[in-house]
N, C-alpha and C positions, 0 to 999 in steps of 0.2 A: 619469534613473535607469539605471544600468548593471547588467543582470541576467546572471549567468553560471550555466549549468547544467553540473554536472560530477558524476562518480562520487563517491560518499561514500568517505571514508578513515577509518582508525582515529583520526586526529586529530579527526574530526568527532563522535566518540562523545558528548561532552557536548551538542552541538547536536541530535543524533539523539534523545537522551533527552528533551531539552526540547521538541522539535517533536512527538514522539510523545505526550508528556504533554499538549501543547496540543490535539492531536487528541482524546485521551480526554476532556479537559475540554469541548471543543466538542460532542462526541457525548453528553455527559451520562453518561459512563462512567468518570469519574475514580476512583470508588470501586473499580474493577477494575484500575486501573493499578498494576502492581508491577514493571514491567521496569526493569532497571538497565543501566548501561554494559557490565557483564560479560555480560548477556543479549544485548545487541546485538552485542557482540564475537563471541560464539558464532554468532549468527544470520547476520551479514553478513561477517565477516572471517576466521574460523577456516578451516583448510584444508578442512574438510567443511561449509562454510557452506551454508545452504539458501535464502538470499535475497540480494538486492543493493539498492543504493539510489542514487538521484540526489538531489543537493542543489542548491537554488537559492540563489545569493548575490546580494545587492544591495550594491554597494560593499564587498565583502569580508565582509559579515555574512550568515550562513546564515538564510534566512527561509522556506524551503519545502523539502519533502521528498516523494519518491515512493519507496516501498518495494515491491519486486516479486519474483516468483519464476517459474520456468518451470513450465508445465503441458503436458499432452498432450491432443490430441483423438483418441481411439482410433478413432472412426468414419472419420476422414479420414487417420489416421496422420500427424498434423502436430503441431508444437510451437507453443505460444503463451506468453503472459505473463499472470500474474494480478497486478493492481495491488492490493496489500493495503492500502496507506495512501497517501493524497494529502492534504497539508496545507500551507497557507500561513498564516503569521502574520496575524492579523486586520488589522493596520494596513497590510499590503501586498496585501490582496485587491483585486481589480478593476483590477490593473495589468498583467495578462497573465502573471503568474508561474505560475499553475496551468496555463494553456495552454502555456507554454514547457516545463514539466515533462512534460506529456502529449505534446507534439511530440517532445521528446527521447526519450521512451520509445517512441513510434511509430517514430521513425527507427531506434532500436536494434533493434526487432522486425523491421522491414523489412530492415535490413542483415544480420541473422542468418537471414533466410528464414522467420521465424515468421509465422503467418497470422492471429493473433487476439490481442486484449488484452481481458480481462474484468475486472470489478470489481463490488463491491456498493456500494449507497448506501442510507442510511437513508430510510425512506418519508416522514419529516417534513422532510428536508433539501431543501426546494424550491429554494434557490439553486443547489445542486449539480445537482439533477435538471434544471433548466432549462439550466444550462451544458452538461451532458452531451448533452442533446437537441440543442442547437445544433451540437454536434460531429458529430451523426449517429449517436450511440450508441443502440442499440435496447434496449428494456426486455424482459427475459426473463420473461414472465408465467407461463409454464408450469412454471417451476422454483422450488422452495422450498429455502432454506438450512436445513440441519439441523446440530445441534451435539451432540456427545457429549463430556462432560468430567466431571472430579471423580469423585464416587462412582459415577455411571453408567458411566463409562469403566472404572474399576477393576473394577466388578462384571462387566462384559462380558469384560474381560481374564482374570478369574479363572474364567470359565465359569459364573457364577451363572445360574440360570434367569431367563428374561424374566418380568417382570410382577409 
């Protein structure tokens, strides 16, 4: 098996949508998936893009993706990367592709002088948790993710009172 890790390009948009949709399905969140090629164009390739992507190809076929963006660590005054999505087609799992994507992302971070890579993992995703622990990734037990969206986001933006 010949696996190539490379930066995603606009020609990859159909594969990016397919792989992101596969991740949504795996995470049991397909009902929330509405992203289109146009959305990924804006996110990854427009002049003011906010994220980047790595693609894993096996014999020329895209089979995995890592989508990431820059973050800052204010207390240390340093830059890091946040891995928003990591996904490998189910038939290609267990072949080192996820590890290859993470290694490429780690090399990119080190080359740029970034000091950290962070990501989230669902609490029920035992295979991923075990994989990440073997890499030496530590669990952040003292932090909780919060999300503000939809009507709550609009209400806050409009200055509506809390509660």
